[in-house]
N, C-alpha and C positions, 0 to 999 in steps of 0.2 A: 504494500500500500504506500502511496505517496501523498503526503500532506503538503499542500501549497499554502505557505503563510503569507498573508497580505495585510497591509495596513499602511498608515501614513509613514512617509520617510522624509520627504523634502521639508515639511513644516513641523515635524516632530522634534521635541527637544533633544533627544538622543539619536536622531536619525532612524527611529523605529527599531533599534537593535535590542534594547533590554528585554522586552517581553518575548521576543523571538529566542534570545539566548537562554531564557529561563524555561521556555516550553520545549524547544527542540530536543534536549537530552531526554526528557520524559517520553516524548514520542518515539525516539529511537530505542531507548533502553527498556522502557516499560511495555511498549506496544509492539516493538519490532518494526516500526514504520520508517520509511525513508522520508526525509524532509527537504523541501526546497525553500530556502531562505534567501531572498534576493539581496539582503544586506550582506550576506557572506559571499555572494557571487559578483565580484567586482568587474569581471569581464562582460557578463550579460550578453554574450555572443558578439562582443565588439572587438575590433582590432586594438592593438596597443595604442595607436595614434588616436583612435576614437575615444578610448577610455581616458587618455591623458588630456584631451582637448575639448570634449563635447560641451562641457559647462562654459568654457570660454567662448565657444562658438555661439552659445545662446545670446551673447552680447555682441559678437563681432560678425557672425555669419549665420543668420537665421535659417537660410535654406539648408546649409550643411548640418546645423543642429537638428532640424526637422528630420532629415534623412536618418540620422543616428537614432533619434527618439523613435521613429517609425520602425526601425530595425529592432529596437528593444521591445516595443509594443508587440510586434509580430512574434518575437521569441517567447514572451510571457503568455500571450494568448494561445500559442501552440502548446506550451507546457500544460496550461489548464485544459485545453481541448483534447489533447492526446495522451497525457501522462498522469495527470493528477487524479486521485481517487476521491479526495475531498479538500475543501478549502477552510482554513481557519483565518478569520479576520479580526483584527483588533481595531475597534472603532472608538476614537476619542475625539475631543474638540478639534484637534489638528486634522482629522480626516476630512472635514468639510472644506478645507483650504485646497486640497488636491483633487485630482480626478482619477488617478490610476487605481485607487482602491475600489471606487465605485465601478470602474470598468471591469476589474477582475471579478468582483461579485456578480456583475451582470453576465459575464462570459460563463462563469461556473453555473449560475442559475439556468441559463439558456441551455447548457450542456446537460443539465439534470444532476449535477454533482451536489452532494450535501454541502451546505455552507453553514458553518458554526461561527456566530458573531459574538465576540466578547467585548463588553463595553462597560465602563464605569459610569456612563451617563444614564439618566432616567430615560425610559423608553420614549416618552413624549418629546425628548430633545434629539432623537435620532432621525435622520433623514428617512422618509417613507420608502424611497427607492432601496436603500440599504436593508431596511426591515423586510421589504417585499422579496428581496433576493435571498434572505436568510431562512434556514430551516429551523434553527434553534438559536436562542439568545441567552447569553450567560452574563452574570454580573461580575464574574471574576475568572481568572485563569484556573483557580482551584476548582470552581464549579464545573468548568469545562473538562478538567482532568477527570473528575468523578464520572462524568457522563461518558467520556471516551473509554475509561476502564470498563465500565459496564457494557459499552457497545463493542469494543474492539479488543478486549483482553486476549492474551495468547491462549488461555485456556478455552475461552469461548470460540475462538477461531479454530483451534484444534478439534473441538467437538463438531463444528460444522463440517470439517473435512472427513469425519468418520462416516457420514451419511452418504 
């Protein structure tokens, strides 16, 4: 199983890394799942020149920047469409400032993948689109972990293969 982790990066205080770093070892060690964490994938299918310069191009060469961003978008949408088994999204106040998180949720929903939304926000403050793309909403990472253990524990998966 491959868990695709999505959530704000550009406008998040820590670049969106902390919650991913706390959750990924659990997914790997406790559930035996593979994890795609885009904060750990610095290349994102880019050449070394693109990786080194694309943020500068946003200010100096918008067409070149767009080509690189479109390459990244295609890479991520292909991962969701062809490789991911489910998506975990962390949605906080910084999520509304970007668009990549909503796009990933939409792609996963359209593909029929389970989308698990974790948010510290009250439900009434969450964008309707994000809620509409989500299958389950959790108030904390710990609540999500409890659900995932019940849903995907190795013992449960082993029992499924016996039949």
